[in-house]
N, C-alpha and C positions, 0 to 999 in steps of 0.2 A: 435501209437496214432493218432486219427483223428485230422488233423491239424485245423479243425474248432473249436475244443474244447480248443486249446492252448490259455491260458490267458483269457479265458471266465470266467465271474463271476461264482462261484460254484453253486449258486442258479439256474442260467440259464442252466448250464450243466446238473444238476439233472433233470430239467424239460424236456430237450431234450432226456435224457436217459430213461425217463418214469419209468416203474415198474421194471426195472432190479435190481437185487440184487447188492448193492454197498457196498464196504468197503472203508472208507476214512481215510487218514492219513494227519495230518496238520504238515507242516514243521515249525519249530520255532528254534530260536537260544537258546543255553544253557544259563541258568541264568535268571535274572529278566528283561525280555523283554516283551513288550505288542504289539500285532499285531494291525496295524492301516490301515484303508482303506478297500477295498474290498477283500474278500477271493477269490482267482483265481485258476483255474486249471493249474497245472504245467505238470502233466503227467497222462496218463490213460493206464492201461494194463489189459488184460484179465486174469482172475483167474478161477479156477474150479467152483466156486459158482456164478460168474458174472463178475463184473468189480471192479478194484481198482483205486481210484482217489488219486493222490498226489496233495495237495493244499497248498497254502501259501498266506499270506497277502501281500499287495502292499509294505508295509514298516513296520519296527519294531522300536519302541522307547524304550529307557531304562526306566524301571519302577522305580517309586519313592519309596524310602525306607519309611516304615511306622514309 
């Protein structure tokens, strides 16, 4: 992974990566959690069709039951 992308906001990383084909996976806890804060890059890896980004929020809060 390019160390410059580590913990970078996902929007900024996509701008830097330009027109490359990207596949993105969002990390989230199992159950009723809500992502809070900025979506950040955790890992980047090369795949056949381009790049794969693993991203996650800065924090997760327990979602309220309706």
